[in-house]
C-alpha positions as CSV (number, residue, x, y, z in Angstrom):
1,M,-3.8,-1.1,41.3
2,E,-2.4,-1.7,37.8
3,L,-4.9,-1.5,35.0
4,I,-4.4,-3.8,32.1
5,I,-6.1,-3.1,28.8
6,P,-6.5,-6.2,26.6
7,L,-4.8,-6.1,23.2
8,R,-7.1,-6.0,20.2
9,Q,-7.0,-9.1,18.0
10,I,-6.7,-8.0,14.4
11,D,-6.2,-9.8,11.1
12,L,-2.4,-9.2,10.7
13,P,-2.2,-10.7,7.1
14,L,-4.9,-8.3,6.0
15,Q,-2.8,-5.5,7.4
16,I,0.2,-6.8,5.4
17,D,-2.0,-6.6,2.2
18,H,-3.1,-3.0,3.1
19,L,0.5,-1.9,3.6
20,G,1.5,-3.5,0.4
21,D,-1.2,-1.6,-1.5
22,L,-0.2,1.6,0.3
23,G,3.4,1.1,-0.6
24,A,2.5,0.5,-4.2
25,D,0.4,3.6,-4.3
26,F,3.3,5.7,-2.9
27,T,5.6,4.2,-5.5
28,A,3.1,5.0,-8.3
29,L,2.8,8.6,-7.1
30,H,6.6,8.9,-6.8
31,T,6.8,7.9,-10.5
32,T,4.2,10.5,-11.4
33,I,6.1,13.3,-9.6
34,T,9.4,12.3,-11.1
35,T,8.0,12.5,-14.6
36,L,6.5,16.0,-14.2
37,A,8.1,18.7,-16.3
38,P,8.6,21.6,-13.8
39,R,7.8,24.3,-16.3
40,P,6.5,27.3,-14.4
41,G,3.0,28.5,-15.1
42,S,-0.7,27.5,-15.1
43,D,0.0,24.0,-16.6
44,L,2.2,23.1,-13.6
45,L,-0.6,24.2,-11.2
46,R,-3.0,21.9,-12.9
47,Q,-0.6,19.1,-12.7
48,L,0.3,19.6,-9.0
49,S,-3.2,20.1,-7.5
50,P,-4.4,16.5,-7.9
51,Q,-1.1,15.1,-6.8
52,I,-1.3,17.1,-3.5
53,L,-4.7,15.7,-2.9
54,A,-3.5,12.2,-3.7
55,V,-0.6,12.5,-1.2
56,Q,-2.9,13.7,1.5
57,E,-5.2,10.8,0.9
58,L,-2.2,8.4,1.3
59,V,-1.3,10.2,4.6
60,G,-4.8,9.4,5.9
61,R,-4.4,5.8,4.9
62,A,-1.1,5.5,6.6
63,L,-2.6,6.9,9.8
64,I,-5.4,4.4,9.6
65,R,-3.0,1.5,9.4
66,L,-1.0,2.9,12.3
67,L,-4.1,3.3,14.4
68,V,-5.2,-0.3,13.7
69,L,-1.8,-1.8,14.6
70,D,-1.4,0.3,17.7
71,G,-2.9,-1.6,20.7
72,S,-3.2,-4.8,18.7
73,Q,-1.7,-8.2,19.5
74,Y,1.3,-7.2,17.3
75,T,2.5,-4.7,19.9
76,A,3.3,-7.6,22.2
77,A,5.7,-9.1,19.6
78,A,9.4,-8.6,20.3
79,G,10.8,-5.9,18.2
80,S,7.4,-4.6,17.0
81,R,8.3,-1.0,18.2
82,F,10.6,-0.5,15.3
83,P,8.1,-1.3,12.5
84,L,5.5,0.8,14.2
85,E,8.0,3.7,14.3
86,A,8.7,3.2,10.6
87,L,5.0,3.4,9.9
88,S,4.8,6.6,11.9
89,E,7.6,8.0,9.8
90,V,5.6,7.1,6.7
91,A,2.9,9.5,7.7
92,A,5.5,12.2,8.6
93,S,7.5,11.7,5.4
94,A,4.3,11.7,3.2
95,S,3.2,14.9,4.9
96,I,6.5,16.5,4.0
97,A,6.0,15.4,0.4
98,A,2.6,17.1,0.4
99,S,4.2,20.2,1.9
100,Q,7.0,20.3,-0.7
101,L,4.4,20.0,-3.5
102,A,2.4,22.9,-1.9
103,R,5.7,24.8,-1.7
104,A,6.1,24.3,-5.4
105,V,2.6,25.8,-5.9
106,G,3.6,28.8,-3.8
107,S,6.8,29.3,-5.8
108,N,5.1,28.8,-9.2
109,P,4.6,32.2,-11.0
110,L,1.2,32.6,-12.6
111,D,0.4,35.1,-15.3
112,G,-1.4,38.1,-14.1
113,A,-1.2,41.9,-14.4
114,G,0.8,43.7,-11.8
115,V,0.0,47.0,-10.2
116,D,2.1,48.7,-12.8
117,S,2.6,46.4,-15.7
118,G,4.3,49.0,-17.9
119,P,4.1,49.0,-21.7
120,P,3.1,45.8,-23.4
121,D,6.6,45.3,-24.7
122,D,7.9,45.0,-21.1
123,V,5.4,42.2,-20.0
124,E,7.1,39.3,-21.7
125,P,10.6,39.9,-20.4
126,I,9.3,40.3,-16.9
127,R,7.4,37.0,-17.3
128,Q,10.5,35.2,-18.5
129,D,12.6,36.6,-15.6
130,R,10.0,35.4,-13.1
131,H,9.9,31.9,-14.7
132,A,13.7,31.7,-14.8
133,E,13.9,32.6,-11.1
134,A,11.3,30.1,-10.1
135,A,12.5,27.2,-12.2
136,P,15.4,26.0,-9.9
137,V,13.1,26.3,-6.8
138,L,10.4,24.2,-8.4
139,V,13.0,21.5,-9.4
140,K,14.2,21.4,-5.8
141,S,10.7,21.2,-4.3
142,L,9.6,18.4,-6.7
143,A,12.8,16.4,-6.0
144,A,12.3,16.7,-2.3
145,A,8.7,15.6,-2.6
146,A,9.7,12.6,-4.8
147,Q,12.4,11.6,-2.2
148,H,9.9,11.6,0.7
149,L,7.4,9.6,-1.3
150,D,10.1,7.0,-2.0
151,L,10.8,6.9,1.7
152,S,7.1,6.4,2.5
153,A,6.9,3.5,0.1
154,T,10.0,1.9,1.7
155,G,8.5,2.4,5.2
156,C,5.3,0.6,4.2
157,L,7.0,-2.3,2.7
158,S,9.5,-2.7,5.6
159,T,6.6,-2.7,8.1
160,A,4.8,-5.3,6.0
161,T,7.9,-7.4,5.9
162,A,8.4,-7.2,9.6
163,I,4.8,-8.4,10.3
164,T,5.3,-11.2,7.8
165,L,8.4,-12.4,9.6
166,H,6.6,-12.2,12.9
167,L,3.8,-14.4,11.6
168,K,6.2,-17.0,10.3
169,E,7.8,-17.2,13.7
170,H,4.4,-17.1,15.5
171,P,1.7,-18.5,13.2
172,E,-0.7,-18.7,16.2
173,H,-1.1,-15.0,15.9
174,G,-2.6,-15.3,12.4
175,P,-6.1,-16.0,11.4
176,Q,-7.5,-19.5,11.5
177,V,-7.8,-21.3,8.2
178,P,-8.6,-24.9,7.4
179,Q,-6.0,-27.5,6.3
180,L,-6.2,-27.3,2.5
181,T,-6.8,-30.3,0.4
182,K,-4.4,-31.2,-2.3
183,S,-6.6,-29.6,-5.0
184,Q,-7.0,-26.5,-3.0
185,Y,-3.3,-26.2,-2.3
186,A,-2.5,-26.8,-6.0
187,A,-5.0,-24.1,-7.1
188,L,-3.4,-21.7,-4.6
189,A,0.1,-22.5,-5.8
190,R,-1.0,-22.0,-9.5
191,I,-2.4,-18.6,-8.7
192,A,0.8,-17.6,-6.8
193,Q,2.8,-18.1,-10.0
194,G,1.1,-15.0,-11.5
195,G,-1.0,-14.3,-14.6
196,T,-4.2,-15.8,-13.3
197,Q,-7.3,-14.0,-14.5
198,R,-11.0,-14.1,-13.5
199,H,-13.3,-13.5,-16.5
200,N,-16.6,-12.0,-15.5
201,R,-19.2,-12.6,-18.2
202,I,-22.6,-10.9,-18.5
203,S,-24.2,-14.3,-19.0
204,G,-22.8,-17.6,-17.8
205,P,-20.5,-18.6,-15.0
206,V,-17.3,-16.8,-14.0
207,R,-14.2,-18.5,-15.6
208,V,-10.8,-18.4,-14.0
209,Q,-7.6,-19.2,-15.9
210,D,-4.1,-19.5,-14.6
211,G,-1.1,-18.0,-16.3
212,S,-0.7,-20.9,-18.7
213,G,-4.4,-20.6,-19.8
214,R,-5.6,-23.6,-17.9
215,T,-9.0,-23.3,-16.2
216,I,-9.1,-23.5,-12.4
217,H,-12.1,-25.4,-11.0
218,P,-14.5,-23.2,-9.0
219,A,-14.8,-25.5,-6.0
220,P,-11.3,-24.9,-4.6
221,L,-11.6,-21.3,-5.6
222,Q,-14.6,-20.8,-3.3
223,V,-12.6,-22.1,-0.3
224,L,-9.6,-19.9,-1.2
225,Q,-11.9,-16.8,-1.5
226,K,-13.8,-17.7,1.7
227,Y,-10.7,-17.6,3.8
228,R,-9.2,-14.6,1.9
229,L,-6.3,-16.5,0.6
230,I,-6.7,-14.9,-2.8
231,R,-8.0,-11.6,-4.0
232,A,-8.8,-9.8,-7.3
233,A,-7.2,-6.6,-8.4
234,R,-9.3,-3.5,-8.7
235,T,-10.6,-3.0,-12.2
236,T,-13.9,-2.5,-14.1
237,R,-16.8,-4.8,-13.9
238,Y,-16.6,-6.8,-17.1
239,T,-12.9,-6.8,-17.8
240,P,-10.6,-9.6,-16.7
241,H,-9.6,-9.4,-13.0
242,D,-6.0,-10.3,-12.1
243,L,-6.2,-12.8,-9.2
244,G,-3.4,-12.8,-6.7
245,V,-2.5,-14.5,-3.5
246,T,-2.9,-12.5,-0.3
247,A,-0.4,-12.4,2.6
248,A,-2.5,-15.1,4.4
249,G,-2.3,-17.2,1.3
250,L,1.4,-16.9,1.0
251,L,1.7,-18.0,4.7
252,V,-0.5,-21.0,4.0
253,L,1.6,-22.0,1.0
254,D,4.7,-21.9,3.2
255,F,3.3,-23.6,6.3
256,Q,1.3,-26.3,4.4
257,K,4.1,-27.1,1.9
258,P,4.1,-30.9,1.4
259,D,7.8,-31.3,2.0
260,R,7.9,-28.9,5.0
261,P,8.6,-30.3,8.4
262,Q,5.4,-30.4,10.5
263,T,5.3,-27.3,12.7
264,A,2.6,-25.0,14.1
265,S,0.5,-23.7,11.2
266,P,-2.1,-21.0,11.1
267,A,-4.4,-23.7,9.7
268,V,-4.4,-25.7,13.0
269,A,-2.8,-23.6,15.7
270,R,-5.1,-21.7,18.0
271,G,-3.6,-18.6,19.5
272,P,-4.4,-17.4,23.0
273,R,-7.6,-15.6,23.3
274,N,-5.8,-12.7,24.9
275,A,-2.2,-12.3,23.8
276,G,-1.1,-10.0,26.5
277,G,-2.2,-6.5,27.3
278,R,-1.2,-2.9,27.7
279,R,-0.4,-1.7,31.1
280,L,-1.4,1.7,32.3
């Protein structure tokens, strides 16, 4: 008898947001690595150590995204295997980047006395020779690490794009959101233009201003936040937060566009309670 395991229903737009954040973090780390000056010695060790830890943390996040998508309703979508394979390669490529940075640590000559250091006058020439020998190896390792970080960022973004295209073709697989009113849709569209900031004040209500400096009324914002159509960037408590539109919000903007032909929308469509299953 064939056993069918139901597919897990997950919030696919939320996964798109997570993948976008992950890709941005890979890009930022790639920039950091490419700006490092590969000068051998203790200073390079101090620069590389936190970057290795950062890459390993990103590997863990990539694996979490892969575990969440695996066995979800997305695996029943035609062509989903290729984005999942791309995400698997993200974890592999990032691991290689961490390995290349660790290789740079191993190739980096540190100052220390040898078994027979010889006269003091001989120490500096030996040190210079060791640094000269290590320099091209370090350059090669850092370049390889940067390349694999760039590949990891690309893999995250391509997977996010594939899921977005799937949701545009199959909106019933997305989360249920209400049909927005004109004021709610207008507020969402204003935030999507960029530059919107939420000002948290120690006393008094929170104030939200769009990119042109106009205040956005709190009533539509509450609805947009409730259904996770917008989100705030990570920052400190009392500094302005940049507000942006989530993947779910972008889909709503597309599907509920006033001049768009009426088609199935994540706001009204109800997906099947069990979108297929995995056969064992």
